[in-house]
mmCIF file as gemmi writes it, N, C-alpha and C atoms, coordinates in Angstrom:
data_model
loop_
_atom_site.group_PDB
_atom_site.id
_atom_site.type_symbol
_atom_site.label_atom_id
_atom_site.label_alt_id
_atom_site.label_comp_id
_atom_site.label_asym_id
_atom_site.label_entity_id
_atom_site.label_seq_id
_atom_site.pdbx_PDB_ins_code
_atom_site.Cartn_x
_atom_site.Cartn_y
_atom_site.Cartn_z
_atom_site.occupancy
_atom_site.B_iso_or_equiv
_atom_site.pdbx_formal_charge
_atom_site.auth_seq_id
_atom_site.auth_asym_id
_atom_site.pdbx_PDB_model_num
ATOM 1 N N . MET Axp A 1 ? 56.307 62.859 19.897 1 0 ? 1 A 1
ATOM 2 C CA . MET Axp A 1 ? 57.448 61.826 19.218 1 0 ? 1 A 1
ATOM 3 C C . MET Axp A 1 ? 56.311 60.985 18.696 1 0 ? 1 A 1
ATOM 4 N N . THR Axp A 2 ? 57.145 59.901 17.701 1 0 ? 2 A 1
ATOM 5 C CA . THR Axp A 2 ? 56.324 58.987 17.056 1 0 ? 2 A 1
ATOM 6 C C . THR Axp A 2 ? 57.585 57.622 17.405 1 0 ? 2 A 1
ATOM 7 N N . LEU Axp A 3 ? 57.379 56.783 17.877 1 0 ? 3 A 1
ATOM 8 C CA . LEU Axp A 3 ? 57.758 55.531 18.018 1 0 ? 3 A 1
ATOM 9 C C . LEU Axp A 3 ? 58.094 54.518 16.85 1 0 ? 3 A 1
ATOM 10 N N . VAL Axp A 4 ? 58.912 54.235 16.256 1 0 ? 4 A 1
ATOM 11 C CA . VAL Axp A 4 ? 59.043 53.122 15.516 1 0 ? 4 A 1
ATOM 12 C C . VAL Axp A 4 ? 58.907 51.646 16.187 1 0 ? 4 A 1
ATOM 13 N N . PRO Axp A 5 ? 58.494 50.778 15.521 1 0 ? 5 A 1
ATOM 14 C CA . PRO Axp A 5 ? 58.893 49.185 15.985 1 0 ? 5 A 1
ATOM 15 C C . PRO Axp A 5 ? 60.386 48.961 15.903 1 0 ? 5 A 1
ATOM 16 N N . GLY Axp A 6 ? 61.027 48.768 17.035 1 0 ? 6 A 1
ATOM 17 C CA . GLY Axp A 6 ? 61.973 48.316 17.622 1 0 ? 6 A 1
ATOM 18 C C . GLY Axp A 6 ? 62.396 49.609 18.739 1 0 ? 6 A 1
ATOM 19 N N . SER Axp A 7 ? 61.625 50.53 18.791 1 0 ? 7 A 1
ATOM 20 C CA . SER Axp A 7 ? 62.041 51.283 19.576 1 0 ? 7 A 1
ATOM 21 C C . SER Axp A 7 ? 62.181 50.962 21.001 1 0 ? 7 A 1
ATOM 22 N N . ARG Axp A 8 ? 62.868 51.808 22.137 1 0 ? 8 A 1
ATOM 23 C CA . ARG Axp A 8 ? 62.788 51.685 23.452 1 0 ? 8 A 1
ATOM 24 C C . ARG Axp A 8 ? 62.599 52.771 24.369 1 0 ? 8 A 1
ATOM 25 N N . LEU Axp A 9 ? 61.601 52.593 24.79 1 0 ? 9 A 1
ATOM 26 C CA . LEU Axp A 9 ? 61.266 53.962 25.892 1 0 ? 9 A 1
ATOM 27 C C . LEU Axp A 9 ? 62.132 53.655 27.076 1 0 ? 9 A 1
ATOM 28 N N . ALA Axp A 10 ? 62.641 54.467 28.174 1 0 ? 10 A 1
ATOM 29 C CA . ALA Axp A 10 ? 63.267 54.523 29.217 1 0 ? 10 A 1
ATOM 30 C C . ALA Axp A 10 ? 62.298 55.857 30.115 1 0 ? 10 A 1
ATOM 31 N N . LEU Axp A 11 ? 61.568 55.348 30.727 1 0 ? 11 A 1
ATOM 32 C CA . LEU Axp A 11 ? 61.282 56.59 32.04 1 0 ? 11 A 1
ATOM 33 C C . LEU Axp A 11 ? 62.083 56.43 33.408 1 0 ? 11 A 1
ATOM 34 N N . TYR Axp A 12 ? 62.238 57.219 34.176 1 0 ? 12 A 1
ATOM 35 C CA . TYR Axp A 12 ? 63.187 56.844 34.917 1 0 ? 12 A 1
ATOM 36 C C . TYR Axp A 12 ? 62.7 58.179 36.087 1 0 ? 12 A 1
ATOM 37 N N . THR Axp A 13 ? 62.987 57.799 37.368 1 0 ? 13 A 1
ATOM 38 C CA . THR Axp A 13 ? 63.165 59.025 38.684 1 0 ? 13 A 1
ATOM 39 C C . THR Axp A 13 ? 64.068 59.719 38.734 1 0 ? 13 A 1
ATOM 40 N N . ASP Axp A 14 ? 64.105 61.037 39.026 1 0 ? 14 A 1
ATOM 41 C CA . ASP Axp A 14 ? 64.751 61.982 39.372 1 0 ? 14 A 1
ATOM 42 C C . ASP Axp A 14 ? 66.348 61.174 40.559 1 0 ? 14 A 1
ATOM 43 N N . GLY Axp A 15 ? 65.92 60.103 41.369 1 0 ? 15 A 1
ATOM 44 C CA . GLY Axp A 15 ? 66.723 59.683 42.067 1 0 ? 15 A 1
ATOM 45 C C . GLY Axp A 15 ? 67.9 58.725 41.259 1 0 ? 15 A 1
ATOM 46 N N . LEU Axp A 16 ? 67.305 58.587 40.237 1 0 ? 16 A 1
ATOM 47 C CA . LEU Axp A 16 ? 68.419 57.81 39.34 1 0 ? 16 A 1
ATOM 48 C C . LEU Axp A 16 ? 69.575 58.529 38.958 1 0 ? 16 A 1
ATOM 49 N N . VAL Axp A 17 ? 69.576 59.786 38.3 1 0 ? 17 A 1
ATOM 50 C CA . VAL Axp A 17 ? 70.223 60.911 37.769 1 0 ? 17 A 1
ATOM 51 C C . VAL Axp A 17 ? 70.513 62.198 38.711 1 0 ? 17 A 1
ATOM 52 N N . GLU Axp A 18 ? 69.806 62.595 39.755 1 0 ? 18 A 1
ATOM 53 C CA . GLU Axp A 18 ? 70.452 63.848 40.281 1 0 ? 18 A 1
ATOM 54 C C . GLU Axp A 18 ? 71.441 63.093 41.291 1 0 ? 18 A 1
ATOM 55 N N . ARG Axp A 19 ? 72.728 64.364 41.434 1 0 ? 19 A 1
ATOM 56 C CA . ARG Axp A 19 ? 73.865 64.23 41.95 1 0 ? 19 A 1
ATOM 57 C C . ARG Axp A 19 ? 73.995 65.287 42.7 1 0 ? 19 A 1
ATOM 58 N N . ARG Axp A 20 ? 74.21 65.598 43.743 1 0 ? 20 A 1
ATOM 59 C CA . ARG Axp A 20 ? 74.856 66.713 44.397 1 0 ? 20 A 1
ATOM 60 C C . ARG Axp A 20 ? 75.951 67.458 44.032 1 0 ? 20 A 1
ATOM 61 N N . ASP Axp A 21 ? 76.896 66.916 43.8 1 0 ? 21 A 1
ATOM 62 C CA . ASP Axp A 21 ? 77.941 67.014 43.006 1 0 ? 21 A 1
ATOM 63 C C . ASP Axp A 21 ? 78.249 67.309 41.61 1 0 ? 21 A 1
ATOM 64 N N . GLU Axp A 22 ? 77.119 66.771 40.953 1 0 ? 22 A 1
ATOM 65 C CA . GLU Axp A 22 ? 77.437 66.762 39.102 1 0 ? 22 A 1
ATOM 66 C C . GLU Axp A 22 ? 76.218 67.524 38.944 1 0 ? 22 A 1
ATOM 67 N N . PRO Axp A 23 ? 76.532 68.442 37.699 1 0 ? 23 A 1
ATOM 68 C CA . PRO Axp A 23 ? 75.428 69.12 36.668 1 0 ? 23 A 1
ATOM 69 C C . PRO Axp A 23 ? 74.77 67.932 36.322 1 0 ? 23 A 1
ATOM 70 N N . LEU Axp A 24 ? 73.278 67.833 36.256 1 0 ? 24 A 1
ATOM 71 C CA . LEU Axp A 24 ? 72.2 67.516 35.98 1 0 ? 24 A 1
ATOM 72 C C . LEU Axp A 24 ? 72.097 66.866 34.619 1 0 ? 24 A 1
ATOM 73 N N . ASP Axp A 25 ? 72.905 67.588 33.661 1 0 ? 25 A 1
ATOM 74 C CA . ASP Axp A 25 ? 72.657 66.764 32.334 1 0 ? 25 A 1
ATOM 75 C C . ASP Axp A 25 ? 73.761 66.432 31.973 1 0 ? 25 A 1
ATOM 76 N N . ALA Axp A 26 ? 74.782 66.132 33.252 1 0 ? 26 A 1
ATOM 77 C CA . ALA Axp A 26 ? 76.069 65.357 32.705 1 0 ? 26 A 1
ATOM 78 C C . ALA Axp A 26 ? 75.601 64.121 32.971 1 0 ? 26 A 1
ATOM 79 N N . CYS Axp A 27 ? 74.602 63.974 34.073 1 0 ? 27 A 1
ATOM 80 C CA . CYS Axp A 27 ? 74.227 62.89 34.815 1 0 ? 27 A 1
ATOM 81 C C . CYS Axp A 27 ? 72.912 62.02 34.026 1 0 ? 27 A 1
ATOM 82 N N . ILE Axp A 28 ? 72.348 62.902 33.423 1 0 ? 28 A 1
ATOM 83 C CA . ILE Axp A 28 ? 71.476 62.427 32.203 1 0 ? 28 A 1
ATOM 84 C C . ILE Axp A 28 ? 72.224 62.348 30.992 1 0 ? 28 A 1
ATOM 85 N N . ASP Axp A 29 ? 72.996 62.386 30.511 1 0 ? 29 A 1
ATOM 86 C CA . ASP Axp A 29 ? 73.606 62.069 29.278 1 0 ? 29 A 1
ATOM 87 C C . ASP Axp A 29 ? 74.838 60.629 29.482 1 0 ? 29 A 1
ATOM 88 N N . ARG Axp A 30 ? 75.143 60.545 31.188 1 0 ? 30 A 1
ATOM 89 C CA . ARG Axp A 30 ? 75.984 59.453 31.234 1 0 ? 30 A 1
ATOM 90 C C . ARG Axp A 30 ? 74.916 58.381 30.702 1 0 ? 30 A 1
ATOM 91 N N . LEU Axp A 31 ? 73.502 58.719 31.759 1 0 ? 31 A 1
ATOM 92 C CA . LEU Axp A 31 ? 72.599 57.624 31.647 1 0 ? 31 A 1
ATOM 93 C C . LEU Axp A 31 ? 72.2 56.8 29.998 1 0 ? 31 A 1
ATOM 94 N N . ALA Axp A 32 ? 71.99 58.234 29.168 1 0 ? 32 A 1
ATOM 95 C CA . ALA Axp A 32 ? 71.796 58.004 28.017 1 0 ? 32 A 1
ATOM 96 C C . ALA Axp A 32 ? 72.467 57.379 27.127 1 0 ? 32 A 1
ATOM 97 N N . ALA Axp A 33 ? 73.947 57.321 27.459 1 0 ? 33 A 1
ATOM 98 C CA . ALA Axp A 33 ? 75.208 56.584 26.926 1 0 ? 33 A 1
ATOM 99 C C . ALA Axp A 33 ? 74.865 55.237 27.65 1 0 ? 33 A 1
ATOM 100 N N . LEU Axp A 34 ? 74.73 55.009 28.911 1 0 ? 34 A 1
ATOM 101 C CA . LEU Axp A 34 ? 74.811 53.667 28.97 1 0 ? 34 A 1
ATOM 102 C C . LEU Axp A 34 ? 73.49 52.948 28.525 1 0 ? 34 A 1
ATOM 103 N N . LEU Axp A 35 ? 72.541 53.511 28.623 1 0 ? 35 A 1
ATOM 104 C CA . LEU Axp A 35 ? 71.272 52.821 27.512 1 0 ? 35 A 1
ATOM 105 C C . LEU Axp A 35 ? 71.524 52.512 25.956 1 0 ? 35 A 1
ATOM 106 N N . GLY Axp A 36 ? 72.377 53.619 25.316 1 0 ? 36 A 1
ATOM 107 C CA . GLY Axp A 36 ? 72.465 53.353 24.256 1 0 ? 36 A 1
ATOM 108 C C . GLY Axp A 36 ? 73.42 52.012 23.97 1 0 ? 36 A 1
ATOM 109 N N . GLU Axp A 37 ? 74.509 52.309 24.587 1 0 ? 37 A 1
ATOM 110 C CA . GLU Axp A 37 ? 75.561 50.798 24.952 1 0 ? 37 A 1
ATOM 111 C C . GLU Axp A 37 ? 75.036 49.399 25.092 1 0 ? 37 A 1
ATOM 112 N N . SER Axp A 38 ? 73.711 49.579 25.844 1 0 ? 38 A 1
ATOM 113 C CA . SER Axp A 38 ? 72.736 48.578 25.925 1 0 ? 38 A 1
ATOM 114 C C . SER Axp A 38 ? 71.85 48.212 25.333 1 0 ? 38 A 1
ATOM 115 N N . ALA Axp A 39 ? 71.707 49.034 24.11 1 0 ? 39 A 1
ATOM 116 C CA . ALA Axp A 39 ? 70.254 48.598 23.237 1 0 ? 39 A 1
ATOM 117 C C . ALA Axp A 39 ? 70.221 47.467 22.561 1 0 ? 39 A 1
ATOM 118 N N . ALA Axp A 40 ? 71.306 46.603 22.641 1 0 ? 40 A 1
ATOM 119 C CA . ALA Axp A 40 ? 71.087 45.485 21.588 1 0 ? 40 A 1
ATOM 120 C C . ALA Axp A 40 ? 71.012 44.029 22.933 1 0 ? 40 A 1
ATOM 121 N N . GLN Axp A 41 ? 70.995 44.397 23.787 1 0 ? 41 A 1
ATOM 122 C CA . GLN Axp A 41 ? 70.764 43.62 25.038 1 0 ? 41 A 1
ATOM 123 C C . GLN Axp A 41 ? 69.172 43.086 25.256 1 0 ? 41 A 1
ATOM 124 N N . PRO Axp A 42 ? 68.728 42.148 25.673 1 0 ? 42 A 1
ATOM 125 C CA . PRO Axp A 42 ? 67.731 41.57 26.033 1 0 ? 42 A 1
ATOM 126 C C . PRO Axp A 42 ? 66.859 42.353 27.004 1 0 ? 42 A 1
ATOM 127 N N . LEU Axp A 43 ? 65.327 42.737 27.073 1 0 ? 43 A 1
ATOM 128 C CA . LEU Axp A 43 ? 65.147 44.218 27.894 1 0 ? 43 A 1
ATOM 129 C C . LEU Axp A 43 ? 65.316 43.144 29.748 1 0 ? 43 A 1
ATOM 130 N N . ALA Axp A 44 ? 64.73 41.568 29.531 1 0 ? 44 A 1
ATOM 131 C CA . ALA Axp A 44 ? 64.707 41.074 30.613 1 0 ? 44 A 1
ATOM 132 C C . ALA Axp A 44 ? 65.725 41.782 31.923 1 0 ? 44 A 1
ATOM 133 N N . GLY Axp A 45 ? 65.893 41.603 32.209 1 0 ? 45 A 1
ATOM 134 C CA . GLY Axp A 45 ? 66.761 41.941 33.692 1 0 ? 45 A 1
ATOM 135 C C . GLY Axp A 45 ? 67.735 43.646 33.521 1 0 ? 45 A 1
ATOM 136 N N . LEU Axp A 46 ? 67.495 44.182 32.116 1 0 ? 46 A 1
ATOM 137 C CA . LEU Axp A 46 ? 68.544 45.187 31.67 1 0 ? 46 A 1
ATOM 138 C C . LEU Axp A 46 ? 67.911 46.668 32.902 1 0 ? 46 A 1
ATOM 139 N N . ALA Axp A 47 ? 66.961 46.789 33.374 1 0 ? 47 A 1
ATOM 140 C CA . ALA Axp A 47 ? 66.697 47.742 34.318 1 0 ? 47 A 1
ATOM 141 C C . ALA Axp A 47 ? 67.241 47.463 35.643 1 0 ? 47 A 1
ATOM 142 N N . ASP Axp A 48 ? 67.164 46.826 35.696 1 0 ? 48 A 1
ATOM 143 C CA . ASP Axp A 48 ? 68.187 46.291 37.157 1 0 ? 48 A 1
ATOM 144 C C . ASP Axp A 48 ? 69.993 46.739 36.583 1 0 ? 48 A 1
ATOM 145 N N . ARG Axp A 49 ? 70.573 46.183 35.908 1 0 ? 49 A 1
ATOM 146 C CA . ARG Axp A 49 ? 71.968 45.968 35.231 1 0 ? 49 A 1
ATOM 147 C C . ARG Axp A 49 ? 71.922 47.684 35.426 1 0 ? 49 A 1
ATOM 148 N N . VAL Axp A 50 ? 71.398 48.161 34.254 1 0 ? 50 A 1
ATOM 149 C CA . VAL Axp A 50 ? 71.672 49.943 34.238 1 0 ? 50 A 1
ATOM 150 C C . VAL Axp A 50 ? 71.588 50.359 35.08 1 0 ? 50 A 1
ATOM 151 N N . THR Axp A 51 ? 70.309 50.078 36.277 1 0 ? 51 A 1
ATOM 152 C CA . THR Axp A 51 ? 70.226 51.083 37.321 1 0 ? 51 A 1
ATOM 153 C C . THR Axp A 51 ? 71.281 50.526 38.194 1 0 ? 51 A 1
ATOM 154 N N . GLU Axp A 52 ? 72.134 49.619 38.291 1 0 ? 52 A 1
ATOM 155 C CA . GLU Axp A 52 ? 72.946 49.19 39.348 1 0 ? 52 A 1
ATOM 156 C C . GLU Axp A 52 ? 74.409 50.145 38.587 1 0 ? 52 A 1
ATOM 157 N N . THR Axp A 53 ? 74.584 50.087 37.739 1 0 ? 53 A 1
ATOM 158 C CA . THR Axp A 53 ? 75.403 50.445 37.025 1 0 ? 53 A 1
ATOM 159 C C . THR Axp A 53 ? 75.536 51.896 37.106 1 0 ? 53 A 1
ATOM 160 N N . ALA Axp A 54 ? 74.5 52.422 37.117 1 0 ? 54 A 1
ATOM 161 C CA . ALA Axp A 54 ? 74.236 54.254 36.791 1 0 ? 54 A 1
ATOM 162 C C . ALA Axp A 54 ? 74.522 54.583 38.775 1 0 ? 54 A 1
ATOM 163 N N . LEU Axp A 55 ? 73.96 53.92 39.068 1 0 ? 55 A 1
ATOM 164 C CA . LEU Axp A 55 ? 74.342 53.956 40.833 1 0 ? 55 A 1
ATOM 165 C C . LEU Axp A 55 ? 75.65 53.83 41.347 1 0 ? 55 A 1
ATOM 166 N N . GLY Axp A 56 ? 75.956 52.833 40.807 1 0 ? 56 A 1
ATOM 167 C CA . GLY Axp A 56 ? 77.609 52.333 41.345 1 0 ? 56 A 1
ATOM 168 C C . GLY Axp A 56 ? 77.02 51.371 42.946 1 0 ? 56 A 1
ATOM 169 N N . ALA Axp A 57 ? 78.341 52.17 43.558 1 0 ? 57 A 1
ATOM 170 C CA . ALA Axp A 57 ? 78.133 52.214 45.126 1 0 ? 57 A 1
ATOM 171 C C . ALA Axp A 57 ? 77.287 53.405 45.371 1 0 ? 57 A 1
ATOM 172 N N . ARG Axp A 58 ? 76.681 54.186 44.963 1 0 ? 58 A 1
ATOM 173 C CA . ARG Axp A 58 ? 76.128 55.592 45.876 1 0 ? 58 A 1
ATOM 174 C C . ARG Axp A 58 ? 74.887 55.177 45.785 1 0 ? 58 A 1
ATOM 175 N N . ARG Axp A 59 ? 74.669 55.384 47.281 1 0 ? 59 A 1
ATOM 176 C CA . ARG Axp A 59 ? 72.959 55.406 47.285 1 0 ? 59 A 1
ATOM 177 C C . ARG Axp A 59 ? 72.463 56.985 47.909 1 0 ? 59 A 1
ATOM 178 N N . THR Axp A 60 ? 71.464 56.83 46.972 1 0 ? 60 A 1
ATOM 179 C CA . THR Axp A 60 ? 71.166 58.628 46.959 1 0 ? 60 A 1
ATOM 180 C C . THR Axp A 60 ? 70.381 58.807 48.165 1 0 ? 60 A 1
ATOM 181 N N . GLY Axp A 61 ? 69.544 57.836 48.91 1 0 ? 61 A 1
ATOM 182 C CA . GLY Axp A 61 ? 68.523 58.186 50.157 1 0 ? 61 A 1
ATOM 183 C C . GLY Axp A 61 ? 67.114 58.443 49.29 1 0 ? 61 A 1
ATOM 184 N N . ASP Axp A 62 ? 67.171 58.764 47.829 1 0 ? 62 A 1
ATOM 185 C CA . ASP Axp A 62 ? 66.123 59.296 46.702 1 0 ? 62 A 1
ATOM 186 C C . ASP Axp A 62 ? 65.327 57.7 45.988 1 0 ? 62 A 1
ATOM 187 N N . ASP Axp A 63 ? 64.285 58.184 45.63 1 0 ? 63 A 1
ATOM 188 C CA . ASP Axp A 63 ? 63.254 57.064 45.119 1 0 ? 63 A 1
ATOM 189 C C . ASP Axp A 63 ? 64.62 57.162 43.831 1 0 ? 63 A 1
ATOM 190 N N . VAL Axp A 64 ? 64.049 55.34 43.605 1 0 ? 64 A 1
ATOM 191 C CA . VAL Axp A 64 ? 64.941 55.099 42.178 1 0 ? 64 A 1
ATOM 192 C C . VAL Axp A 64 ? 64.131 54.15 41.702 1 0 ? 64 A 1
ATOM 193 N N . CYS Axp A 65 ? 63.828 54.709 40.366 1 0 ? 65 A 1
ATOM 194 C CA . CYS Axp A 65 ? 63.14 53.724 39.413 1 0 ? 65 A 1
ATOM 195 C C . CYS Axp A 65 ? 63.22 54.057 38.276 1 0 ? 65 A 1
ATOM 196 N N . LEU Axp A 66 ? 63.705 52.56 37.246 1 0 ? 66 A 1
ATOM 197 C CA . LEU Axp A 66 ? 63.43 52.858 35.979 1 0 ? 66 A 1
ATOM 198 C C . LEU Axp A 66 ? 62.902 51.639 35.054 1 0 ? 66 A 1
ATOM 199 N N . LEU Axp A 67 ? 62.078 52.1 34.284 1 0 ? 67 A 1
ATOM 200 C CA . LEU Axp A 67 ? 61.125 51.528 33.636 1 0 ? 67 A 1
ATOM 201 C C . LEU Axp A 67 ? 61.369 51.654 32.099 1 0 ? 67 A 1
ATOM 202 N N . LEU Axp A 68 ? 61.766 50.248 31.584 1 0 ? 68 A 1
ATOM 203 C CA . LEU Axp A 68 ? 62.041 50.417 30.074 1 0 ? 68 A 1
ATOM 204 C C . LEU Axp A 68 ? 61.158 49.576 29.312 1 0 ? 68 A 1
ATOM 205 N N . VAL Axp A 69 ? 60.585 50.199 28.618 1 0 ? 69 A 1
ATOM 206 C CA . VAL Axp A 69 ? 59.196 49.427 27.484 1 0 ? 69 A 1
ATOM 207 C C . VAL Axp A 69 ? 60.197 49.444 25.735 1 0 ? 69 A 1
ATOM 208 N N . ASP Axp A 70 ? 59.948 48.162 25.265 1 0 ? 70 A 1
ATOM 209 C CA . ASP Axp A 70 ? 60.044 47.67 23.928 1 0 ? 70 A 1
ATOM 210 C C . ASP Axp A 70 ? 58.45 48.024 22.835 1 0 ? 70 A 1
ATOM 211 N N . PHE Axp A 71 ? 58.82 48.949 22.12 1 0 ? 71 A 1
ATOM 212 C CA . PHE Axp A 71 ? 57.852 49.201 21.485 1 0 ? 71 A 1
ATOM 213 C C . PHE Axp A 71 ? 58.125 48.101 20.411 1 0 ? 71 A 1
ATOM 214 N N . ALA Axp A 72 ? 56.888 47.046 19.998 1 0 ? 72 A 1
ATOM 215 C CA . ALA Axp A 72 ? 57.276 46.289 19.008 1 0 ? 72 A 1
ATOM 216 C C . ALA Axp A 72 ? 56.315 46.67 17.922 1 0 ? 72 A 1
ATOM 217 N N . GLY Axp A 73 ? 55.556 47.679 17.831 1 0 ? 73 A 1
ATOM 218 C CA . GLY Axp A 73 ? 54.551 48.364 16.81 1 0 ? 73 A 1
ATOM 219 C C . GLY Axp A 73 ? 53.609 47.719 16.415 1 0 ? 73 A 1
C-alpha cells in the first residue's frame, strides 16, 4: 500500500473492535466509519475521542489501543 501525503494510518488492538455479541466485520466497519467522520479533526486527542466513542460505556476487559499517524510525505 502506498500512503500519499495527507493520509492517516490507524493501528488498533482487537480489544477495540471485538464484541461477543456482534460480528467482527460489523465492528470494524463501525470503527472505519467513525474514523472517516473524524478525518478532518486535528490528530491531537483524536485517538482518545475515537476510542471512547467506539467503546461507549462498554468495557471489554481486553487490551484497547489505538494509534493514529498522519503521513506528511
